[in-house]
NUNU-738041 format. One record per residue (C-alpha): y, z, x. Coordinates in steps of 0.02 Angstrom, whole numbers, plus 50000, padded with zeros to 5 digits. Layout:
# NUNU-738041
VEXMI  north     up   east
VEXMI      Y      Z      X
...
# end
This chain:
# NUNU-738041
VEXMI  north     up   east
VEXMI  50425  48454  58566
VEXMI  50292  48410  58439
VEXMI  50192  48252  58447
VEXMI  50246  48200  58271
VEXMI  50335  48032  58270
VEXMI  50469  48036  58134
VEXMI  50477  47848  58113
VEXMI  50288  47833  58111
VEXMI  50284  47958  57967
VEXMI  50412  47858  57870
VEXMI  50313  47698  57894
VEXMI  50150  47780  57845
VEXMI  50222  47851  57685
VEXMI  50320  47696  57637
VEXMI  50250  47596  57493
VEXMI  50159  47440  57546
VEXMI  50227  47270  57503
VEXMI  50118  47200  57362
VEXMI  49990  47079  57431
VEXMI  49986  46904  57356
VEXMI  49837  46891  57241
VEXMI  49718  46759  57305
VEXMI  49536  46734  57349
VEXMI  49584  46766  57530
VEXMI  49670  46933  57496
VEXMI  49527  46996  57387
VEXMI  49395  46939  57511
VEXMI  49486  47028  57653
VEXMI  49506  47191  57555
VEXMI  49323  47188  57502
VEXMI  49262  47157  57679
VEXMI  49370  47296  57753
VEXMI  49313  47419  57619
VEXMI  49129  47384  57651
VEXMI  49144  47379  57841
VEXMI  49237  47544  57859
VEXMI  49136  47638  57726
VEXMI  48955  47596  57762
VEXMI  48839  47584  57911
VEXMI  48749  47420  57941
VEXMI  48589  47488  57863
VEXMI  48675  47567  57713
VEXMI  48776  47410  57682
VEXMI  48619  47308  57656
VEXMI  48554  47437  57530
VEXMI  48718  47439  57434
VEXMI  48733  47250  57424
VEXMI  48553  47209  57384
VEXMI  48490  47360  57286
VEXMI  48642  47443  57207
VEXMI  48750  47292  57171
VEXMI  48598  47176  57160
VEXMI  48685  47029  57244
VEXMI  48581  46876  57286
VEXMI  48563  46813  57464
VEXMI  48590  46624  57456
VEXMI  48532  46575  57631
VEXMI  48355  46518  57665
VEXMI  48364  46493  57853
VEXMI  48425  46670  57892
VEXMI  48402  46843  57817
VEXMI  48535  46980  57804
VEXMI  48426  47091  57913
VEXMI  48437  46972  58062
VEXMI  48497  47067  58216
VEXMI  48631  46940  58262
VEXMI  48721  46969  58097
VEXMI  48870  47085  58100
VEXMI  48922  47183  57947
VEXMI  49056  47054  57912
VEXMI  48928  46913  57928
VEXMI  48818  46999  57799
VEXMI  48961  47021  57675
VEXMI  49017  46841  57697
VEXMI  48838  46782  57674
VEXMI  48818  46871  57508
VEXMI  48986  46809  57442
VEXMI  48988  46634  57516
VEXMI  49077  46511  57403
VEXMI  49135  46642  57278
VEXMI  49293  46600  57181
VEXMI  49430  46722  57134
VEXMI  49356  46787  56968
VEXMI  49190  46833  57054
VEXMI  49280  46921  57196
VEXMI  49388  47016  57071
VEXMI  49232  47068  56976
VEXMI  49152  47132  57136
VEXMI  49310  47230  57179
VEXMI  49306  47310  57006
VEXMI  49126  47362  57032
VEXMI  49167  47435  57202
VEXMI  49307  47539  57128
VEXMI  49204  47604  56981
VEXMI  49027  47614  57051
VEXMI  49037  47647  57239
VEXMI  49102  47778  57358
VEXMI  49237  47692  57460
VEXMI  49348  47765  57596
VEXMI  49503  47834  57509
VEXMI  49635  47726  57593
VEXMI  49534  47567  57569
VEXMI  49497  47615  57389
VEXMI  49684  47627  57361
VEXMI  49705  47452  57433
VEXMI  49575  47381  57315
VEXMI  49651  47472  57166
VEXMI  49825  47408  57207
VEXMI  49762  47231  57225
VEXMI  49672  47240  57058
VEXMI  49829  47308  56975
VEXMI  49929  47162  57046
VEXMI  49798  47040  56983
VEXMI  49800  47119  56809
VEXMI  49988  47099  56801
VEXMI  49957  46913  56796
VEXMI  49903  46923  56615
VEXMI  49742  46909  56521
VEXMI  49664  47010  56382
VEXMI  49656  47196  56415
VEXMI  49501  47240  56314
VEXMI  49323  47181  56345
VEXMI  49253  47041  56237
VEXMI  49131  47091  56102
VEXMI  49050  47010  55951
VEXMI  49043  46831  56016
VEXMI  48996  46731  55860
VEXMI  48997  46543  55883
VEXMI  48925  46370  55851
VEXMI  48906  46389  55663
VEXMI  48824  46235  55588
VEXMI  48826  46292  55406
VEXMI  48914  46413  55288
VEXMI  49029  46545  55361
VEXMI  48938  46706  55407
VEXMI  48978  46860  55304
VEXMI  49005  47018  55406
VEXMI  49012  47205  55378
VEXMI  49082  47336  55495
VEXMI  48925  47436  55530
VEXMI  49007  47564  55646
VEXMI  49197  47569  55637
VEXMI  49213  47689  55783
VEXMI  49122  47573  55902
VEXMI  49179  47411  55818
VEXMI  48997  47362  55786
VEXMI  48975  47224  55659
VEXMI  48825  47155  55567
VEXMI  48801  46983  55490
VEXMI  48732  47011  55315
VEXMI  48730  46831  55252
VEXMI  48720  46656  55330
VEXMI  48675  46727  55500
VEXMI  48547  46589  55523
VEXMI  48685  46460  55538
VEXMI  48776  46537  55686
VEXMI  48739  46603  55860
VEXMI  48780  46778  55921
VEXMI  48787  46815  56107
VEXMI  48730  46996  56111
VEXMI  48744  47029  56299
VEXMI  48894  47108  56389
VEXMI  49017  46977  56450
VEXMI  49009  46979  56641
VEXMI  49169  47028  56730
VEXMI  49171  46860  56818
VEXMI  49157  46761  56657
VEXMI  49023  46687  56544
VEXMI  48938  46542  56633
VEXMI  48823  46411  56562
VEXMI  48689  46488  56671
VEXMI  48715  46654  56578
VEXMI  48696  46564  56412
VEXMI  48539  46473  56471
VEXMI  48456  46638  56517
VEXMI  48507  46713  56349
VEXMI  48444  46559  56257
VEXMI  48278  46563  56352
VEXMI  48248  46742  56293
VEXMI  48312  46710  56117
VEXMI  48205  46555  56089
VEXMI  48054  46618  56184
VEXMI  48047  46485  56319
VEXMI  47914  46519  56450
VEXMI  47970  46563  56625
VEXMI  47899  46402  56695
VEXMI  48012  46294  56585
VEXMI  48150  46228  56700
VEXMI  48328  46290  56669
VEXMI  48381  46109  56644
VEXMI  48263  46090  56494
VEXMI  48321  46254  56418
VEXMI  48501  46204  56448
VEXMI  48475  46036  56363
VEXMI  48402  46120  56210
VEXMI  48551  46239  56203
VEXMI  48672  46095  56230
VEXMI  48600  46002  56081
VEXMI  48616  46157  55971
VEXMI  48797  46185  56023
VEXMI  48839  46001  55998
VEXMI  48767  46007  55821
VEXMI  48900  46135  55772
VEXMI  49036  46002  55793
VEXMI  48974  45908  55639
VEXMI  48996  45735  55716
VEXMI  49184  45763  55738
VEXMI  49223  45621  55860
VEXMI  49373  45701  55947
VEXMI  49291  45872  55968
VEXMI  49134  45787  56032
VEXMI  49238  45695  56160
VEXMI  49304  45859  56231
VEXMI  49131  45940  56225
VEXMI  49043  45794  56310
VEXMI  49178  45781  56445
VEXMI  49150  45963  56490
VEXMI  48960  45948  56482
VEXMI  48971  45815  56618
VEXMI  49040  45950  56732
VEXMI  48874  46043  56727
VEXMI  48792  45892  56808
VEXMI  48923  45884  56945
VEXMI  48952  46071  56974
VEXMI  48792  46155  56917
VEXMI  48765  46282  56779
VEXMI  48860  46421  56869
VEXMI  49029  46367  56801
VEXMI  49107  46445  56644
VEXMI  49032  46382  56483
VEXMI  49130  46286  56352
VEXMI  49089  46381  56191
VEXMI  49118  46286  56029
VEXMI  49172  46350  55858
VEXMI  49205  46532  55904
VEXMI  49252  46655  55766
VEXMI  49413  46745  55805
VEXMI  49451  46829  55638
VEXMI  49346  46870  55487
VEXMI  49425  46873  55315
VEXMI  49299  46890  55172
VEXMI  49427  46838  55041
VEXMI  49455  46656  54999
VEXMI  49618  46588  54932
VEXMI  49538  46569  54761
VEXMI  49479  46750  54757
VEXMI  49651  46810  54806
VEXMI  49732  46713  54664
VEXMI  49602  46777  54542
VEXMI  49647  46955  54593
VEXMI  49832  46921  54571
VEXMI  49865  46929  54759
VEXMI  49978  46815  54858
VEXMI  49945  46740  55028
VEXMI  49796  46651  55102
VEXMI  49654  46707  55215
VEXMI  49690  46749  55397
VEXMI  49747  46597  55495
VEXMI  49629  46510  55616
VEXMI  49474  46610  55583
VEXMI  49380  46496  55703
VEXMI  49433  46425  55871
VEXMI  49378  46249  55918
VEXMI  49328  46299  56096
VEXMI  49335  46453  56206
VEXMI  49309  46470  56394
VEXMI  49287  46644  56469
VEXMI  49340  46624  56650
VEXMI  49325  46813  56668
VEXMI  49314  46962  56553
VEXMI  49504  46958  56546
VEXMI  49552  46775  56565
VEXMI  49512  46677  56408
VEXMI  49564  46499  56370
VEXMI  49568  46430  56194
VEXMI  49562  46241  56166
VEXMI  49615  46170  55999
VEXMI  49593  45990  55942
VEXMI  49724  45946  55813
VEXMI  49678  45830  55673
VEXMI  49796  45795  55529
VEXMI  49732  45948  55436
VEXMI  49827  46056  55560
VEXMI  49998  45989  55514
VEXMI  49985  45884  55356
VEXMI  49921  45883  55177
VEXMI  49837  45715  55170
VEXMI  49963  45595  55245
VEXMI  50113  45706  55206
VEXMI  50183  45815  55345
VEXMI  50175  46000  55303
VEXMI  50304  46112  55388
VEXMI  50210  46262  55318
VEXMI  50047  46213  55402
VEXMI  50136  46177  55566
VEXMI  50226  46344  55560
VEXMI  50062  46433  55528
VEXMI  49984  46347  55679
VEXMI  50122  46387  55803
VEXMI  50137  46565  55737
VEXMI  49952  46595  55772
VEXMI  49973  46517  55945
VEXMI  50111  46644  55983
VEXMI  50002  46787  55924
VEXMI  49858  46731  56035
VEXMI  49969  46710  56188
VEXMI  50046  46881  56164
VEXMI  49869  46952  56155
VEXMI  49834  46876  56326
VEXMI  49745  46714  56283
VEXMI  49795  46546  56353
VEXMI  49804  46409  56222
VEXMI  49797  46221  56255
VEXMI  49804  46086  56121
VEXMI  49740  45908  56116
VEXMI  49808  45788  55987
VEXMI  49674  45699  55890
VEXMI  49762  45533  55918
VEXMI  49766  45549  56107
VEXMI  49579  45583  56108
VEXMI  49548  45416  56023
VEXMI  49630  45317  56163
VEXMI  49524  45215  56285
VEXMI  49581  45324  56431
VEXMI  49542  45489  56341
VEXMI  49385  45527  56442
VEXMI  49481  45515  56605
VEXMI  49625  45620  56535
VEXMI  49510  45760  56475
VEXMI  49411  45760  56639
VEXMI  49572  45777  56739
VEXMI  49630  45918  56626
VEXMI  49470  46016  56657
VEXMI  49485  45986  56845
VEXMI  49663  46054  56844
VEXMI  49615  46202  56734
VEXMI  49469  46249  56849
VEXMI  49582  46237  57001
VEXMI  49714  46346  56918
VEXMI  49585  46480  56877
VEXMI  49517  46492  57055
# end
């Protein structure tokens, strides 16, 4: 009689029950993949040199003899939230050699995570914080979707770095701004960040309700540090070179593309993008007269964004003028951050 166990074969081949997506499940899958793929010495090389992860501890080093492989992995990823763990899992799947069975576990977990929504294509052409006339664009390379600003580029900012898989943090923006503006290395990040903050704030054109949202989020940098996702103001979503007047002059009907610019955007990861809109009367009325056409245009664009994978949240201008608005906005951002963990 052979040693093959019929029931064991069935259990081995049976599909696994999908694991609940959480920081815990991703952390466990990552640890198991590293532990059972690499030796202790190779693990340190992979984490520090190939993946270029930073060691946050000052009282111990990853080479300390008392550290197990699991201790080393936990040390490098201590305090990481779900988007950062997901980003690391993606890098492991695409950049590293991982034991086949454990690679399948990571791939399945990522697939389950991706089923939760989000935008499927990487972000590109982040144009934001315009404080003057609308930029005029040309499609320089249609195959690669490369654009070029040919007029009014001095009034807007263009983030020209790849969007990290774990989201665009204020720390990322500070480093980009340091290089863009030529700040010396010895200038503290706080000073560079303050200069960037003032430039971003200027794009809101003294709009009191938008400033209230922007300032409420900026307070989070003081409490949580610069490593949290950045609140990016006045982000271009569409570009339509034709104005309503030029369309009429050409005998065409219809107006320019709706909502060419978003009030605020937060990139919690390369896939999970949150749009914040602050609704003044111009969103739903002509002067003091309600406009069903404007309202329909607004909700239609919301549907299009949601179907594309964005999350859209709206603040009414009136609610942001209340005395308790600061507390309400701060609580909203707390709840949003918790939901995105």
